[in-house]
C-alpha positions as CSV (number, residue, x, y, z in Angstrom):
1,X,-7.9,-29.3,34.4
2,X,-9.5,-32.8,34.5
3,X,-8.6,-35.9,32.8
4,X,-11.3,-38.3,31.9
5,X,-10.3,-41.9,30.9
6,X,-11.7,-45.5,30.5
7,X,-8.1,-47.1,30.6
8,X,-4.6,-45.9,30.8
9,X,-4.0,-46.1,27.0
10,X,-3.3,-42.6,25.7
11,X,-6.0,-43.0,23.0
12,X,-8.8,-43.3,25.7
13,X,-7.7,-40.4,27.5
14,X,-9.4,-37.2,27.1
15,X,-7.7,-33.8,28.3
16,X,-10.1,-31.1,29.2
17,X,-9.3,-27.5,30.7
18,X,-12.1,-25.2,31.9
19,X,-11.7,-21.6,32.8
20,X,-14.5,-20.2,35.2
21,X,-15.3,-17.0,36.7
22,X,-17.9,-16.5,39.4
23,X,-19.1,-20.6,39.4
24,X,-19.8,-20.1,35.5
25,X,-17.6,-21.7,32.7
26,X,-16.7,-19.2,30.1
27,X,-14.0,-21.2,28.0
28,X,-12.9,-24.7,27.7
29,X,-10.2,-26.6,25.8
30,X,-11.1,-30.4,25.0
31,X,-8.5,-32.2,23.2
32,X,-11.2,-34.5,21.3
33,X,-12.4,-31.1,19.9
34,X,-8.9,-29.8,19.5
35,X,-9.8,-26.1,20.0
36,X,-11.2,-23.7,22.5
37,X,-14.9,-23.3,22.8
38,X,-16.4,-20.3,24.6
39,X,-19.5,-20.1,26.3
40,X,-20.0,-16.8,27.0
41,X,-19.5,-13.3,25.0
42,X,-16.1,-13.0,26.8
43,X,-15.4,-16.8,26.1
44,X,-16.3,-16.5,22.6
45,X,-13.9,-13.6,22.3
46,X,-10.8,-15.4,24.0
47,X,-11.3,-18.6,22.0
48,X,-11.1,-16.7,18.7
49,X,-7.8,-15.0,20.1
50,X,-6.5,-18.4,21.5
51,X,-7.3,-20.4,18.5
52,X,-5.6,-18.3,16.0
53,X,-2.2,-19.0,17.7
54,X,-1.0,-22.5,16.6
55,X,1.4,-22.9,19.2
56,X,-1.0,-22.4,22.0
57,X,-3.1,-25.2,20.7
58,X,-0.1,-27.7,20.2
59,X,0.6,-26.7,23.8
60,X,-2.9,-27.7,24.8
61,X,-2.9,-30.8,22.9
62,X,0.4,-31.9,24.4
63,X,-1.0,-31.9,27.9
64,X,-3.0,-35.0,27.5
65,X,0.3,-37.0,27.2
66,X,2.4,-34.7,29.5
67,X,-0.2,-34.1,32.2
68,X,-3.0,-36.9,31.8
69,X,-0.7,-39.9,30.8
70,X,1.6,-39.6,33.7
71,X,-1.4,-39.0,36.5
72,X,-4.0,-41.5,34.8
73,X,-1.1,-44.4,35.2
74,X,-1.0,-43.3,38.7
75,X,-4.7,-43.5,39.2
76,X,-5.6,-46.5,37.2
């Protein structure tokens, strides 16, 4: 999980959550994309399942504010 930012404004913050196995990223959520994207066969299957759950997508999107905004303010 990481936050990419240019300022402490919420609009300038990007929340990214990557899932890796054996040093290979197989799925990623990026709030700018707004959904999970799979990079391997397993990742694509999981992305389809996770993207079909609106509450999971809403939860991931909310992390930009709850997780990033607080920590970026400290780092910035």
